[in-house]
C-alpha positions in Angstrom: 177.2 78.2 -141.2 177.3 74.4 -141.5 174.2 74.4 -143.6 175.8 77.1 -145.9 178.9 74.9 -146.5 176.8 71.9 -147.4 174.7 74.1 -149.8 177.8 75.3 -151.5 179.1 71.8 -151.9 175.8 70.6 -153.2 175.7 73.4 -155.9 179.3 72.6 -156.9 178.4 68.9 -157.4 175.2 69.7 -159.3 177.1 72.1 -161.5 179.8 69.5 -162.2 177.2 66.9 -163.1 175.5 69.3 -165.5 178.7 70.5 -167.0 179.8 67.0 -168.1 176.8 66.3 -170.4 176.9 69.9 -171.7 180.6 69.6 -172.6 179.9 66.2 -174.1 177.1 67.6 -176.3 179.2 70.5 -177.4 182.1 68.1 -178.4 179.6 66.0 -180.5 178.3 69.1 -182.2 181.7 70.4 -183.0 182.8 66.9 -184.3 179.9 66.1 -186.5 178.3 69.4 -187.6 178.5 70.8 -191.1 178.0 69.5 -194.6 180.3 66.7 -195.7 181.3 65.4 -199.2 180.6 61.7 -199.9 180.3 59.5 -202.9 176.8 58.1 -203.1 176.9 54.3 -202.9 174.0 54.1 -205.3 175.5 55.8 -208.3 179.0 56.8 -207.1 178.3 60.4 -207.8 179.4 63.3 -205.5 176.9 64.3 -202.8 176.8 66.4 -199.7 175.3 65.1 -196.5 174.7 66.4 -193.0 174.8 64.3 -189.8 172.0 64.7 -187.3 174.0 66.2 -184.4 170.9 66.8 -182.3 170.0 63.1 -182.4 173.6 62.2 -181.8 173.9 64.3 -178.7 170.7 62.9 -177.2 170.8 59.3 -178.3 174.0 57.9 -176.8 174.7 54.2 -176.9 177.6 52.5 -175.1 179.2 55.9 -174.5 179.2 56.6 -178.3 176.7 58.8 -180.2 174.1 57.1 -182.3 174.7 58.7 -185.7 172.4 59.1 -188.6 172.0 61.5 -191.5 169.7 64.5 -191.4 170.0 65.8 -194.9 171.5 65.0 -198.3 171.6 66.8 -201.7 169.8 63.7 -203.2 166.9 64.0 -200.8 163.9 64.1 -200.7 163.7 61.7 -203.7 166.2 59.3 -202.2 165.4 59.9 -198.5 164.5 56.3 -198.0 168.0 55.1 -198.6 169.8 52.9 -196.0 172.5 55.6 -195.5 175.5 53.4 -196.4 177.5 56.6 -196.9 177.4 57.4 -193.2 180.9 55.9 -192.6 182.3 58.2 -195.3 180.5 61.2 -193.8 182.1 60.5 -190.3 185.6 60.4 -191.8 185.2 63.3 -194.2 186.2 66.8 -193.2 183.2 69.2 -193.1 183.1 72.2 -195.4 184.2 75.4 -193.8 181.7 78.3 -193.5 181.7 80.3 -196.8 182.6 77.4 -199.0 180.2 76.9 -201.9 181.0 73.3 -202.8 177.8 72.1 -201.5 175.9 74.1 -204.1 172.3 75.1 -203.8 169.4 72.7 -203.4 167.1 71.9 -206.2 163.9 73.8 -206.9 160.9 71.5 -207.0 158.2 72.6 -209.4 155.1 71.0 -208.0 155.0 73.2 -204.8 155.7 76.3 -206.9 152.9 75.5 -209.3 150.5 74.8 -206.5 151.5 78.0 -204.7 151.1 80.1 -207.9 147.6 78.7 -208.5 146.6 79.3 -204.9 147.8 82.9 -205.1 145.9 83.4 -208.4 142.7 81.8 -206.9 143.0 84.0 -203.8 143.0 87.0 -206.1 140.0 85.8 -208.0 138.0 85.5 -204.7 139.4 88.7 -203.3 138.2 90.7 -206.3 134.9 88.9 -206.7 131.5 90.2 -205.7 131.7 88.2 -202.5 134.4 90.5 -201.2 135.8 93.7 -202.6 134.5 94.0 -206.2 132.2 96.9 -205.5 134.9 98.9 -203.7 137.4 98.0 -206.5 135.0 99.2 -209.2 134.5 102.5 -207.5 138.3 102.9 -207.0 139.1 102.1 -210.6 136.1 103.8 -212.1 134.7 100.9 -214.1 131.2 99.7 -214.6 129.8 96.2 -214.1 129.4 95.9 -217.9 133.0 96.8 -218.5 134.2 94.3 -215.8 132.1 91.5 -217.3 133.8 92.2 -220.7 137.3 92.2 -219.1 136.6 88.9 -217.4 136.2 87.1 -220.7 139.5 88.5 -222.0 142.4 86.0 -221.7 145.3 88.4 -221.3 144.5 89.7 -217.8 144.2 86.1 -216.5 147.5 85.1 -218.1 149.3 88.2 -216.9 148.1 87.6 -213.3 149.0 83.9 -213.4 152.4 84.7 -214.8 153.1 87.2 -212.0 152.1 84.7 -209.4 154.2 82.0 -211.0 157.3 84.2 -211.2 156.9 85.3 -207.5 156.5 81.6 -206.4 159.7 80.7 -208.3 161.4 83.7 -206.7 160.6 82.4 -203.2 161.7 78.9 -204.2 165.0 80.2 -205.5 165.6 82.2 -202.3 164.9 79.0 -200.2 167.2 77.0 -202.4 170.2 79.3 -202.3 169.9 79.7 -198.6 169.4 76.0 -197.9 166.2 76.6 -196.0 162.8 75.0 -195.9 159.6 75.0 -193.8 156.5 77.2 -193.5 158.2 80.0 -191.4 161.2 80.1 -193.7 159.0 80.2 -196.8 156.9 83.1 -195.3 160.1 85.0 -194.4 161.5 84.7 -197.9 158.2 85.7 -199.4 158.0 88.8 -197.2 161.6 89.7 -198.1 160.9 89.3 -201.8 157.6 91.2 -201.6 159.3 94.0 -199.7 162.1 94.2 -202.3 159.5 94.4 -205.2 157.5 97.0 -203.4 160.6 99.1 -202.7 161.6 99.1 -206.4 158.1 100.0 -207.6 157.0 102.3 -204.7 156.9 105.4 -206.9 154.1 104.0 -209.0 152.3 102.3 -206.1 152.2 105.5 -204.1 150.3 107.2 -206.9 147.4 104.7 -206.7 144.0 105.9 -205.3 143.8 105.3 -201.6 140.9 102.8 -201.7 142.6 100.9 -204.5 145.9 100.9 -202.7 144.3 99.3 -199.6 142.5 96.6 -201.6 145.6 95.6 -203.5 147.8 95.8 -200.5 145.5 93.4 -198.7 145.6 91.0 -201.6 149.3 91.2 -202.0 149.9 90.5 -198.3 147.6 87.5 -198.3 148.9 86.1 -201.6 152.5 86.5 -200.4 151.9 84.6 -197.2 150.1 81.9 -199.1 152.9 81.4 -201.6 155.6 81.4 -198.9 153.7 78.9 -196.7 153.1 76.5 -199.6 156.5 76.7 -201.2 158.3 76.4 -197.9 156.0 73.9 -196.2 155.8 71.6 -199.2 159.5 71.8 -200.2 160.3 68.2 -199.5 156.8 66.8 -199.2 155.3 67.3 -202.7 157.9 65.8 -205.0 157.7 63.5 -208.0 160.2 60.5 -207.4 163.1 60.6 -209.8 163.4 57.7 -212.2 
């Protein structure tokens, strides 16, 4: 019985010690989370910043959180700034959920162009004689001579490149309006966009020959994952610095 009492007291003390930092971290999160309007010290133009609440909750100095910015609408071009607007961000009221004052993030063209080229190049390899050209010829009903003639036409290549480019821009737009980035987020947006396109054109897709359907479905899946990974993963990594 004596041991049980000490065990209960020990659990109470441990729970109290764990509850204090948990409540402290929650208070920091509620105090500093959300996008905040500031005037950029560099050009005095409006900007929206976010405070790194995870870092603030972990890095505590002298009983106060160590604050820094985690995002800004002028980043990644100006991500090396000295964050002089931090004092403004601390005093500013965060935007409430549902407000659109923060706007969407910018679409950066270099990742989109690279992703579109990668998707087009994947298609060239996928339909080459190294992989599925023979099966594709049988499914479509074309001869090698006809395919060689088509290869020299410019319009099929431009059409394929245009579709890849439009799809890549679609993924970039979804990431921008949802304020997301990263490989997983890019792949998710790519899958959502691809699913929406397939759903709207399913009547025509379902009428394709079975073998052709499998070949093209494999290419579409691989190209979609490639585009999503590149656009999302390179969102703030492959950017031309603004002048």
